[in-house]
C-alpha positions in Angstrom: 4.4 14.6 28.3 2.8 12.8 31.6 -0.2 13.6 29.8 0.8 12.0 26.9 1.9 8.4 28.2 -1.5 8.2 30.1 -3.0 8.7 26.1 -0.4 5.9 25.1 -1.3 4.0 28.1 -5.0 4.3 27.0 -4.3 3.3 23.7 -3.0 0.2 25.2 -5.2 -0.7 27.4 -7.3 -0.6 24.2 -5.3 -3.3 22.2 -5.2 -5.6 24.8 -9.0 -4.8 25.9 -9.5 -5.7 21.8 -7.7 -9.0 22.4 -9.4 -10.0 24.5 -12.6 -9.9 24.0 -12.0 -10.5 20.7 -10.4 -14.1 21.6 -13.2 -14.7 23.9 -16.0 -14.4 20.8 -17.6 -11.0 22.2 -16.9 -9.4 18.8 -19.0 -6.4 19.2 -17.0 -5.3 22.5 -13.5 -5.9 21.0 -15.0 -3.7 17.9 -15.9 -0.8 19.9 -12.2 -1.1 22.0 -10.4 -1.5 17.9 -12.5 1.6 16.7 -11.3 4.0 19.4 -7.2 3.0 18.8 -6.9 5.4 16.2 -9.0 8.8 17.4 -6.5 8.1 20.8 -3.7 8.7 18.7 -4.3 11.2 16.8 -5.2 13.0 19.7 -1.5 12.5 21.0 -0.7 13.9 18.0 -2.7 17.1 17.9 -1.6 17.4 21.6 2.3 16.4 21.7 3.2 16.9 18.2 4.7 20.6 17.8 6.1 19.5 14.5 2.8 19.1 12.6 2.0 18.2 8.6 -1.0 19.0 7.6 -2.3 16.2 5.1 -0.9 13.9 7.7 -3.3 15.3 10.3 -5.8 14.9 8.0 -5.2 11.6 7.6 -5.7 10.5 11.0 -8.4 12.8 11.3 -9.9 11.4 8.5 -9.5 7.6 9.7 -10.4 8.9 13.1 -13.6 9.7 11.5 -14.8 6.2 9.6 -14.1 4.9 12.7 -15.7 6.6 14.9 -18.7 6.5 12.6 -18.9 2.9 13.2 -19.9 3.0 16.5 -22.4 5.5 16.2 -24.4 3.8 13.3 -23.7 0.6 15.5 -25.9 2.7 18.5 -28.6 3.8 16.3 -32.2 2.6 16.9 -32.4 -1.0 14.7 -35.2 0.7 12.2 -33.8 1.8 9.0 -30.2 -0.6 10.2 -30.6 -1.4 6.8 -30.2 2.4 4.4 -27.9 3.2 7.9 -25.2 0.1 7.1 -25.0 0.5 3.6 -24.7 4.5 4.5 -21.7 3.7 6.4 -19.9 0.8 3.6 -19.7 3.7 1.5 -19.3 6.1 2.9 -17.2 4.9 6.1 -15.3 2.9 3.6 -14.7 6.5 1.0 -13.5 7.9 4.9 -10.8 5.4 5.0 -9.6 5.9 0.2 -9.7 9.8 1.5 -7.1 9.3 4.1 -5.1 7.0 2.5 -4.5 9.8 -0.8 -4.2 12.2 2.4 -1.4 9.9 3.0 -0.1 9.1 -0.2 -0.1 13.0 -1.4 2.0 14.1 2.3 4.6 11.0 0.9 4.4 12.2 -2.6 4.6 15.4 -1.4 8.9 15.4 -1.3 9.3 13.1 -3.7 10.7 13.7 -7.3 9.3 12.0 -9.7 11.3 12.8 -12.2 14.4 11.4 -10.4 12.6 8.2 -10.0 11.1 8.1 -13.3 14.9 8.6 -14.3 16.7 6.4 -11.8 14.6 3.3 -10.7 12.5 2.6 -14.5 13.4 -1.2 -13.0 12.1 -0.9 -9.7 9.2 0.7 -11.5 8.5 -2.1 -14.0 8.4 -4.4 -11.7 6.1 -2.3 -8.6 4.0 -1.7 -11.7 3.0 -5.6 -12.6 3.6 -6.4 -8.8 -0.1 -4.3 -7.9 -1.7 -5.2 -10.8 -1.7 -8.6 -9.8 -2.1 -8.1 -6.4 -5.2 -5.8 -6.9 -6.3 -8.7 -9.6 -6.1 -11.6 -6.5 -7.5 -9.4 -3.9 -10.0 -8.4 -6.8 -11.1 -12.4 -7.7 -11.3 -13.1 -3.7 -13.6 -10.5 -2.8 -16.4 -10.0 -6.4 -17.8 -13.3 -5.2 -19.1 -11.7 -2.1 -20.6 -8.3 -3.2 -24.0 -7.5 -4.9 -23.9 -4.7 -6.6 -21.3 -3.0 -9.4 -20.9 0.0 -6.8 -19.8 -1.9 -4.1 -17.0 -4.0 -6.8 -15.8 -0.2 -7.7 -15.8 1.1 -4.2 -13.9 -1.9 -3.3 -12.0 -1.7 -6.4 -10.5 2.1 -5.4 -10.3 1.6 -2.0 -7.6 -1.6 -2.9 -5.8 0.9 -5.7 -5.6 3.3 -3.4 -3.9 1.1 -1.2 -1.3 -0.6 -3.0 -0.5 2.5 -4.6 0.8 4.2 -0.7 2.5 1.4 -0.5 4.4 2.1 -3.9 4.8 5.6 -3.4 6.1 5.1 0.3 9.1 1.7 -1.3 9.4 5.0 -4.2 9.8 7.4 -1.2 12.5 5.5 1.0 14.6 4.8 -2.4 14.6 8.0 -3.0 15.2 9.7 0.7 17.4 6.8 2.1 16.5 8.3 5.5 15.2 7.2 8.9 11.5 9.1 8.1 10.9 7.5 4.9 12.0 3.7 6.5 9.4 4.7 8.9 7.0 5.4 6.7 8.1 3.2 4.5 7.5 0.6 7.4 3.9 2.3 8.5 2.4 1.6 4.3 4.1 -2.1 4.4 1.8 -2.8 7.9 -1.0 -0.7 6.9 -1.8 -2.7 3.4 -1.2 -7.0 5.1 -4.0 -5.2 7.2 -6.0 -4.8 5.4 -5.3 -7.6 3.0 -5.4 -9.4 6.9 -8.9 -7.7 6.9 -10.3 -9.1 3.2 -9.4 -12.8 4.7 -11.2 -12.4 7.8 -14.6 -10.7 6.0 -14.8 -12.6 2.7 -12.8 -15.9 3.7 -12.3 -17.3 7.4 -14.3 -14.5 10.5 -11.5 -16.2 12.7 -10.3 -14.2 15.6 -6.0 -14.9 15.4 -7.1 -12.3 11.6 -8.7 -9.6 13.3 -6.4 -9.6 15.9 -3.3 -9.7 13.5 -5.3 -7.3 11.1 -5.7 -5.1 14.2 -1.3 -5.7 15.5 -1.3 -4.5 12.2 -2.9 -1.3 11.9 -1.5 -0.6 15.6 2.4 -1.3 14.4 1.4 1.6 11.2 0.3 4.1 13.3 3.5 3.4 15.5 5.8 3.3 12.5 3.5 6.4 11.2 3.8 8.4 14.8 7.6 7.6 14.5 7.9 9.4 11.6 6.4 13.1 12.3 9.9 13.6 14.9 12.2 12.7 12.3 12.9 15.3 9.2 12.5 14.7 6.0 16.9 15.1 5.0 19.1 12.7 4.2 20.3 9.6 5.7 24.1 11.0 6.4 22.5 14.3 8.5 19.1 12.4 9.7 18.3 14.9 12.9 15.7 14.0 15.4 13.0 16.2 16.0 12.2 16.4 20.1 
């Protein structure tokens, strides 16, 4: 327990130092501290959570690999970095997409789609319309800044997967209506808002406040995901805490 608190302290320290360097205009150092946050959370999950979900563990590992990849490539000598940055963009985003797919599978595996289709028809229609609209808006923001068709496709897949994650988490909450599903939904909601803030920061205006909000929302998402791992996936009337 003491060691886990030390690691939690390191996570908070990385977050605070990220904020300090970000608002002081030192984005490079801020990026490094930002990139250490999720790997530290992954270590906490691996060593200090007794009841582990394999899919959730893969989500954390793959997400962490993408964060670490960015640090590694940034520290490779300048020669040939153009192709390296292309590799980081495609492979790094591919890892994030794969991580979100693992999380979607983790949430969806306990979801009865037959029950959802039968009892939440209106919800599905409204969600589908909102999802299409959100993806359309996000692609309109991103598209003018893209050079290659492959960039468009990877951004499109990325946006579809993140919006799908939120939808699955919301339907899971409607279906389960317990604390675990609530934490999963809140985590997915924070992830999506974090991604939207990232898009605004990268493609609209590079204001430190946007990057800070994106990182804060992402950290909040992982807090909720971490909390859900402590609860059993049972009905709301029988919520049981897992120590």
